[in-house]
Structure formats: C-alpha cells, structure tokens
N, C-alpha and C positions, 0 to 999 in steps of 0.2 A: 504494500500500500504506500503510495507516494506521499500521502498527506493525511494527517489526522482528521482533517475536515471531511475527507472522502469517507472515512469510517463513520463519522457523525452523520453524514448524508445517508449512508446505507442504513444506519440505525433509524433515522427519521422515516425513511421510506418503508421500512419493515413495520414500524409502529403505525404509520398512516394506512398502509394496506390492510392492517388487521384492526382498523377502526379505533385506535387509541384516541382518547379525548385530550384536547388542549395541549398539544405537543409544544414544548418550549426548549430552546437551547440557549444556555447562558455561557458566555466566555468569561471564565473566572481566572484564567492564567496569570493575569496581572495582579490578582489579589492574593493568591495562595500558591503554594508549591504542591498541593495534594493532587491537582488535576488541572487540565486546560479547559475542559468543558463539562457542564452538566447537561444531560438530556433528561427532561422531565415529562411525564405523561401520566394520565390516570385511566382506570378501567372501570367498567360498570359493575363487575363482580369478580370473584376470585378465579373463576374459570377463564375469564378474559385476561386477567393478570398473568396467569400461567401461559396462555396462548401468546401473549405479547412477549414474554420472556423467551419462549421457544422460538418465536419468529426472529427476534433479534439475534439469538445465538446461532440459528441456522444461517441467516443472511450474512452475518459477519464471519461465521465459520467458513463459508464458501470463499471468502476473501482472505482466509488464513489468519483471522483474528479471533482469539479466544479470550474469555474473561480470566483475569487473574484470580477473581473470587466472586462468588454470588452469595449474598446474604438475604435471608427472609424468604427463600423460595418455598418454604413450607408455611409461610404466613399468608394471610389473606388481606394484609393491610399495606405492606410496603416491600417491594423487591428492589434490592440494590445490586447492580451489576457493575463491577469495577474492572475496567479495561485499561487501567493505568493512566493514560493521557486523557481519558474521558470516563465519566461515570453515568450510568443510566439508572434513573429512579422511576419505578412504576408503582403508583399508589392506587389505593382505593380513593374514591372521591373525597370521602370524609377525612381520611388521614392526610391527603394532600392539603386540604384546607387547614387542618390542625397544625401540621408541621410547617407549612407555608415557606418552603425553601426559596421560592422566588423573592419573597420579602427579605429573608436572611441574606441572600446574595444579590440584593438590589443594586449594589455598586458594580456588578458585572454587566457586561454588554449583552443585551438580548439580540440574538441573530434572527433573521427572517426565515422561519421554517419553510414557508411556501417557496421561497427562492431555493432553498436547499434541496427540496424534493422534486423540483421541476426536471 
C-alpha cells in the first residue's frame, strides 16, 4: 500500500457498502503519536457491528493489511480495530453518543468521507 490514506479509503468504502451510519474520518496525526487517523462509524445493532468489522478486515486483508489488534469484538457496544497508523471505531449508536470521540478529538481535521469513497 503506497499511502495510509489509501487504506483509510478502503476502510470507508467497506463501511459504506455495508451501510454503516455516519462515517467520519479524523486526522489526528498532528495531535498525538498513537495514530494518524481515526475512522468512526456506528451500526444499528450488534449483528451489523460484526458484519462491519468483517467487511473491513476482508477488504483490507485483500490489500495485505491486517489489524495489529481488535478489541471489543465480543461486545455489542464498541469494536476497536487498531491498524497502527489508523484506528477504526465501530459503535452502537448509543455508545457513540456516550463516548463522543468526535468531540474529544475536535482539534483534529475532519476529512470529507464522500470524497474518499468516490
């Protein structure tokens, strides 16, 4: 993969194709050393959360990119997929509102997801 943004693009496309809600990408690289980007989405239910996780893993796996770790994959509230330079957060709607990562990282730069998935 030439560019981390290409991996983020693949992630967003997989989430979009599997009907994830409200996909956001935040560039946090200038704020922290933990990651360059957060990809955030939510799902209607735990079955969709699992399907979104599997879609992201499959799509990125085809590009030779595998997660360093996955947390919460047995949870029905929040799945965190750590790919090193970017992290994918898949929430239930309620937990997304509760944790409000977009507010916490509001100093990050929001990317235009529609432009990424074109």
